[in-house]
C-alpha positions as CSV (number, residue, x, y, z in Angstrom):
1,M,61.4,6.5,209.9
2,N,58.8,9.0,211.8
3,C,56.2,8.5,214.1
4,R,53.0,8.7,211.9
5,F,51.2,11.0,214.7
6,C,53.7,13.1,216.4
7,N,56.4,12.5,213.6
8,S,59.1,12.1,216.3
9,K,61.9,9.6,215.2
10,L,61.0,5.9,215.5
11,D,64.4,4.2,217.1
12,F,62.8,1.9,219.7
13,L,62.4,-1.6,218.5
14,F,59.4,-3.5,220.2
15,V,59.6,-7.0,218.0
16,D,60.9,-8.3,214.8
17,L,58.8,-10.9,213.3
18,G,60.8,-11.7,210.4
19,T,59.3,-11.4,206.7
20,A,56.0,-11.9,205.6
21,P,53.7,-11.1,202.7
22,P,50.5,-9.1,203.4
23,S,48.3,-11.8,205.9
24,N,45.0,-10.8,203.8
25,S,46.6,-11.7,200.4
26,Y,45.1,-15.1,199.8
27,L,46.2,-16.8,196.7
28,T,44.6,-18.7,193.9
29,Y,46.1,-22.0,192.2
30,D,47.8,-20.0,189.6
31,D,49.4,-17.6,192.0
32,L,51.4,-20.3,193.2
33,H,53.5,-20.7,190.3
34,G,54.5,-17.0,190.4
35,P,56.6,-14.7,193.1
36,E,54.9,-13.5,196.1
37,K,55.7,-10.4,198.0
38,W,57.2,-10.7,201.4
39,Y,58.0,-7.9,203.3
40,P,59.9,-7.1,206.9
41,L,57.4,-7.1,209.7
42,R,59.0,-5.0,212.2
43,V,56.9,-2.8,215.1
44,F,58.7,0.1,216.9
45,V,57.5,2.5,220.0
46,C,57.3,6.0,219.6
47,T,58.9,7.1,222.9
48,N,57.4,10.7,222.9
49,C,53.5,9.9,222.2
50,W,54.1,5.9,222.9
51,L,52.0,4.9,220.1
52,V,53.4,1.3,219.0
53,Q,53.3,1.1,214.9
54,T,54.6,-1.1,212.1
55,E,57.3,0.1,209.9
56,D,56.3,1.1,206.8
57,F,56.8,-1.1,203.5
58,V,53.6,-1.6,202.2
59,G,50.3,0.8,201.5
60,V,47.0,0.4,201.6
61,N,46.5,0.0,197.7
62,E,48.4,-3.4,198.1
63,L,46.7,-4.2,201.5
64,F,43.1,-4.0,201.1
65,L,42.2,-5.1,197.5
66,P,38.8,-5.0,196.0
67,N,38.5,-8.8,196.4
68,Y,39.4,-8.6,200.1
69,A,38.3,-11.7,201.8
70,Y,37.6,-10.7,205.0
71,F,33.7,-10.7,206.2
72,S,32.7,-10.2,209.2
73,S,29.4,-12.1,209.2
74,Y,31.1,-15.1,209.2
75,S,31.2,-15.1,212.8
76,D,28.2,-15.9,215.2
77,T,30.1,-14.5,218.0
78,W,30.5,-11.2,216.2
79,L,27.4,-11.0,214.9
80,Y,25.7,-11.3,218.4
81,H,28.3,-8.6,219.7
82,A,27.0,-6.1,216.8
83,R,23.7,-6.8,217.5
84,L,24.0,-6.0,221.5
85,Y,26.1,-2.9,220.7
86,V,23.1,-1.4,218.6
87,E,20.5,-2.2,221.2
88,K,22.5,-0.4,223.7
89,V,23.8,2.7,221.6
90,I,19.9,3.1,220.4
91,E,18.8,3.3,224.1
92,R,21.4,5.4,225.3
93,F,21.8,8.1,222.8
94,R,17.9,8.0,222.0
95,L,18.1,7.1,218.2
96,G,15.1,6.5,216.2
97,K,14.0,7.7,213.0
98,Q,15.0,11.1,212.7
99,S,18.6,9.9,213.7
100,L,21.4,8.8,211.1
101,V,23.8,6.3,211.9
102,I,27.1,5.9,209.6
103,E,29.5,3.0,210.4
104,V,33.0,3.6,208.9
105,A,34.7,0.3,208.0
106,A,31.1,-1.2,207.4
107,N,32.4,-4.5,205.6
108,D,29.6,-6.7,204.8
109,G,27.0,-5.3,206.7
110,Y,27.3,-7.1,209.6
111,L,26.6,-4.3,212.2
112,L,24.1,-1.7,210.3
113,Q,21.7,-4.8,209.3
114,Y,20.4,-4.5,213.2
115,V,20.2,-0.8,212.8
116,K,18.2,-1.0,209.6
117,E,16.1,-3.6,211.3
118,R,15.1,-0.8,213.9
119,N,14.0,1.6,210.7
120,I,17.0,3.9,211.7
121,P,18.7,5.7,208.4
122,C,21.9,4.3,207.9
123,L,25.1,4.7,205.9
124,G,28.4,2.4,205.7
125,I,31.6,3.8,204.1
126,E,33.6,1.1,202.7
127,P,36.6,0.8,200.8
128,T,36.7,-3.0,199.7
129,H,34.2,-4.0,196.6
130,S,33.7,-7.5,197.6
131,T,32.3,-6.6,201.4
132,A,30.5,-3.6,200.1
133,E,28.9,-5.5,197.7
134,A,27.7,-7.9,200.6
135,A,26.5,-5.2,202.3
136,R,24.3,-3.7,199.6
137,A,22.8,-7.0,199.2
138,K,21.5,-6.3,202.7
139,G,19.9,-3.0,201.5
140,I,22.4,-0.9,203.0
141,E,23.5,2.1,201.3
142,I,27.6,2.0,201.0
143,I,30.0,4.7,199.8
144,E,32.9,2.9,198.3
145,E,35.8,4.8,199.7
146,F,38.5,4.8,202.1
147,F,37.6,7.3,204.9
148,G,39.5,10.5,205.8
149,T,39.5,13.9,205.9
150,E,38.4,14.5,202.2
151,V,35.4,12.3,202.6
152,G,34.8,13.5,205.7
153,K,34.6,17.2,204.3
154,K,32.7,16.5,201.1
155,L,29.8,14.4,203.2
156,G,29.7,17.3,205.8
157,S,29.1,19.9,202.5
158,E,26.5,18.0,201.2
159,G,24.6,18.1,204.7
160,I,25.2,14.8,205.8
161,K,26.0,14.6,209.5
162,A,25.6,11.6,211.8
163,D,24.1,11.4,215.4
164,L,26.3,8.3,215.8
165,I,29.2,7.2,213.8
166,V,30.8,3.6,214.6
167,A,34.0,2.6,214.0
168,N,34.7,-1.1,214.5
169,N,38.4,-2.3,214.1
170,V,39.8,0.4,211.6
171,L,41.6,2.5,213.6
172,A,44.8,0.3,213.6
173,H,44.2,-0.2,209.7
174,V,44.9,3.2,208.8
175,P,48.5,4.7,207.7
176,N,47.8,8.3,208.2
177,I,46.0,8.4,211.6
178,N,45.8,12.2,211.9
179,D,43.8,12.6,208.7
180,F,41.6,9.5,209.8
181,V,40.7,10.9,213.2
182,S,40.3,14.4,211.6
183,G,37.6,13.2,208.9
184,F,35.0,12.6,211.9
185,T,34.6,16.1,212.8
186,Y,33.8,16.9,209.7
187,V,30.7,14.4,209.5
188,L,29.8,14.1,213.1
189,K,27.0,16.4,214.7
190,P,27.6,19.2,217.1
191,D,25.8,16.8,219.8
192,G,27.0,13.6,217.6
193,V,28.8,10.6,219.2
194,A,31.4,8.1,217.4
195,T,32.5,4.8,219.2
196,F,35.8,3.3,218.0
197,E,36.8,-0.3,219.0
198,F,40.5,-1.5,218.9
199,P,42.3,-4.1,220.3
200,H,44.1,-3.1,223.2
201,L,47.7,-3.0,223.4
202,L,47.7,-3.7,227.1
203,R,46.0,-6.9,226.2
204,L,48.4,-7.7,223.6
205,V,51.5,-7.3,225.2
206,E,50.5,-9.2,228.4
207,E,48.6,-12.1,226.5
208,V,51.8,-12.3,224.0
209,Q,49.2,-11.7,221.2
210,F,51.8,-11.2,218.4
211,D,49.8,-12.9,216.0
212,T,47.7,-9.7,215.7
213,I,50.7,-8.0,214.2
214,Y,50.4,-7.8,210.6
215,H,51.0,-5.4,207.7
216,E,47.4,-4.5,207.4
217,H,47.5,-3.1,211.0
218,F,49.6,0.1,211.2
219,S,48.9,1.2,215.0
220,Y,48.5,-1.1,218.3
221,L,46.7,1.1,220.8
222,S,46.5,2.2,224.2
223,L,44.2,4.7,225.7
224,T,47.2,7.0,226.5
225,A,48.1,6.9,223.1
226,V,44.9,7.2,221.5
227,K,43.5,10.2,224.1
228,C,46.7,12.2,222.9
229,I,45.4,11.4,219.2
230,F,42.1,12.4,219.2
231,E,42.6,15.8,221.5
232,A,45.5,16.8,218.8
233,N,42.4,15.9,216.2
234,G,39.3,17.8,217.9
235,L,37.6,14.9,219.6
236,Y,37.5,14.1,223.3
237,I,36.9,10.9,225.1
238,F,33.8,10.8,227.8
239,D,33.7,6.9,228.4
240,V,35.3,3.6,227.6
241,E,34.4,0.3,227.9
242,E,37.0,-3.0,228.2
243,L,35.6,-5.8,226.3
244,P,36.6,-9.4,225.6
245,T,36.5,-9.3,221.6
246,H,39.6,-9.8,220.0
247,G,41.6,-11.0,223.0
248,G,41.1,-8.0,224.7
249,S,39.4,-4.5,223.2
250,L,38.4,-1.0,224.1
251,R,35.3,1.0,223.3
252,I,35.7,4.4,223.2
253,Y,32.9,7.3,223.4
254,V,34.0,10.3,221.8
255,S,32.4,13.9,220.9
256,K,33.4,17.5,219.6
257,D,32.7,19.0,222.9
258,K,35.4,18.1,225.3
259,G,33.0,16.6,227.5
260,F,31.8,19.6,229.0
261,K,28.1,18.5,228.0
262,K,28.6,15.0,228.8
263,D,29.7,13.7,232.4
264,I,33.1,12.2,231.9
265,S,33.2,8.4,233.0
266,S,35.5,7.7,235.8
267,A,36.0,4.7,233.5
268,V,38.5,6.6,231.4
269,Q,40.6,7.5,234.3
270,E,40.7,4.1,235.5
271,V,41.8,2.5,232.3
272,L,44.6,5.1,232.0
273,I,45.8,4.3,235.6
274,K,45.6,0.7,234.8
275,E,48.2,1.3,231.7
276,K,50.8,3.4,233.6
277,I,51.0,1.0,236.4
278,A,51.3,-1.7,233.5
279,G,54.4,0.6,232.5
280,I,52.8,1.6,229.1
281,E,55.2,4.7,229.6
282,K,58.4,2.8,230.3
283,Y,60.9,0.9,228.2
284,E,60.6,-2.1,230.1
285,F,56.8,-2.9,229.6
286,Y,57.9,-3.6,226.0
287,A,61.4,-5.5,226.6
288,S,60.4,-9.1,227.3
289,F,58.2,-9.5,224.2
290,Q,60.4,-10.8,221.7
291,P,61.7,-13.6,223.8
292,K,58.2,-14.8,224.5
293,T,57.3,-14.6,221.2
294,E,60.2,-16.7,220.3
295,K,58.9,-19.5,223.0
296,I,55.7,-19.7,221.4
297,K,57.3,-20.2,217.9
298,Y,59.4,-23.1,219.2
299,D,56.6,-24.8,221.2
300,L,54.2,-24.8,218.6
301,L,57.4,-26.4,216.2
302,E,57.9,-28.9,218.4
303,F,54.2,-30.0,218.9
304,L,53.7,-30.4,215.3
305,I,56.8,-31.9,214.4
306,S,56.5,-34.7,217.2
307,A,53.0,-35.1,216.2
308,K,54.1,-35.7,212.7
309,R,56.4,-38.5,213.9
310,Q,53.9,-40.0,215.8
311,D,51.9,-40.1,212.3
312,K,49.0,-38.2,213.5
313,K,47.0,-36.2,210.8
314,I,47.1,-32.0,211.9
315,A,45.0,-29.5,210.3
316,A,43.8,-26.3,211.2
317,Y,40.6,-24.2,211.6
318,G,40.2,-20.2,210.6
319,A,41.9,-19.1,207.9
320,A,42.5,-15.7,209.7
321,A,45.0,-13.2,209.4
322,K,46.4,-13.9,212.5
323,G,46.9,-17.0,211.8
324,N,49.1,-16.2,208.8
325,T,51.8,-14.1,211.0
326,L,51.8,-17.4,213.3
327,L,52.3,-19.6,210.7
328,N,54.7,-17.8,208.8
329,Y,56.8,-16.6,211.6
330,A,57.0,-20.3,212.9
331,G,57.9,-21.6,209.1
332,V,54.9,-24.1,209.1
333,R,54.2,-25.4,205.8
334,R,52.0,-28.0,204.4
335,D,54.0,-30.9,205.4
336,L,53.4,-29.9,209.1
337,L,49.8,-28.9,208.5
338,S,47.7,-30.8,205.9
339,F,44.9,-28.0,205.5
340,V,43.1,-25.0,207.1
341,A,39.5,-25.0,207.0
342,D,36.9,-22.0,206.8
343,R,33.1,-21.1,206.8
344,N,33.9,-18.3,204.1
345,P,33.3,-19.1,200.8
346,A,35.7,-16.6,199.5
347,K,38.6,-18.0,200.8
348,Q,37.9,-21.9,200.0
349,G,39.6,-23.0,197.0
350,K,42.7,-20.2,197.9
351,Y,46.2,-20.7,200.0
352,L,47.5,-18.8,202.6
353,P,49.8,-16.3,202.0
354,G,53.2,-17.3,202.3
355,S,53.0,-20.9,203.8
356,H,50.7,-21.7,200.8
357,I,48.4,-24.3,202.8
358,P,45.3,-25.0,201.2
359,I,41.9,-23.6,202.0
360,V,39.1,-26.0,202.3
361,G,35.4,-26.1,203.4
362,E,34.5,-27.8,207.0
363,H,33.8,-31.2,205.0
364,A,37.6,-31.8,205.0
365,I,37.4,-32.1,208.7
366,I,34.5,-34.5,208.5
367,E,36.0,-36.6,205.7
368,K,39.7,-36.3,207.3
369,K,38.8,-37.0,210.6
370,P,42.3,-35.1,211.9
371,D,43.8,-36.1,215.4
372,Y,44.7,-32.4,216.2
373,I,43.0,-29.1,214.8
374,L,44.9,-26.1,215.6
375,I,42.5,-23.0,216.2
376,L,44.3,-20.0,214.2
377,P,41.8,-17.3,215.0
378,W,42.1,-18.4,219.2
379,N,39.7,-15.2,220.1
380,L,36.7,-17.6,218.4
381,K,37.9,-20.8,220.4
382,R,35.0,-21.4,222.0
383,E,32.7,-20.6,219.0
384,I,34.8,-22.8,217.0
385,M,35.0,-25.7,219.7
386,E,31.1,-26.0,219.7
387,Q,30.5,-25.9,216.0
388,L,33.1,-28.7,215.6
389,S,31.4,-30.8,218.6
390,Y,31.4,-33.6,216.3
391,T,34.9,-34.6,216.2
392,Q,34.7,-35.8,219.7
393,N,33.1,-38.8,217.6
394,W,36.9,-39.8,216.8
395,G,38.6,-38.0,220.0
396,A,40.0,-35.1,217.9
397,K,42.0,-32.8,220.4
398,F,42.0,-28.9,219.8
399,V,45.6,-26.7,220.1
400,T,45.9,-23.2,220.6
401,A,49.2,-21.8,220.7
402,I,48.9,-18.1,222.0
403,P,49.5,-16.9,224.9
404,H,50.7,-20.6,225.3
405,L,50.5,-23.9,224.0
406,K,47.4,-25.8,225.0
407,V,46.1,-29.3,223.9
408,E,42.3,-29.7,225.0
409,G,39.6,-32.6,224.3
410,L,36.0,-31.5,223.9
411,D,33.6,-32.3,226.7
412,R,30.3,-31.1,228.0
413,V,31.7,-29.8,231.1
414,Q,34.4,-27.9,229.6
415,M,31.4,-26.5,226.8
416,S,28.8,-25.7,229.5
417,K,31.2,-23.5,231.8
């Protein structure tokens, strides 16, 4: 396999997580009685451009199906994040009724709903039918396509040019990263701005966030690599922000004018230096990652087995893709984890891929009163603990596995921090 950006040969293995089915391929009851596709889950580092990327075994058409079950609006934390972003960019870039905002990977309209509230024209591009329909129900116009150069050219030729393009947590999801990034140049106005958010590779490595690795994430991104990719495709970074979302993310601001018409923030160089000091461009930075993932796996298994031997009831919360990576890598099945509760009705009544653990509504937690609740989307731990605060009535404990095993109770002091 060659690098999906610079085409250099890939031979530096970053991590091998065994095999797993696609993490968002939730199963119906009937699916349990048929075969299930599993693929190797291995990640390599390109030592030419330092883009970290999965080994290719499965295409986007098998990963992002029409009934895609991830809906952004089921996280209050994420909705708050989106609303604050909209308020910020409207003021910073003086967006108004004469402007056009486009979001690529608009999902269920979680962000564009706030643009629409401000009476600013907006358009979403979203390839999965289930989420596109949810966005349309909010009154948002959606183009149901995978974005890339072809779609960008088509929109540009029709005179559709954006003052602002938003692309949150989609850059990692595209197999042809050059085609995807290049598409923005055709639909962005000459003085327009595009922003991208993506989990930061630096945080992934330093905090052993290996569960964010799954087939739907083709790339794992540093500012060092992203800067090269964008400049090669005619876009230039003029600002960057470090965000707490998804365990630590970057938000970059880009334009087509090489930054000459916009002051380039000192934050860009600061993040690049931080990455260089950490060792983003050195083998040693990546070398100790595999044994750290194995320790997390063993610690989780030891905890679950010990709790079972003590006749404790164990459940999970949040049928997140990252949780599927963790559970399948550790070999956790229904004998160790009886169910996973989730707010999303599109997931309820289905089963986790690989582990076949049933997904139920939150009512099951109230009924079963588990002693331990394993929080799979650890990036939303605070929100989930607050949501499940009633579990303190029977003394339930919350468990997270990453970056290390942690068991904690819920108390007023903790939640007020």
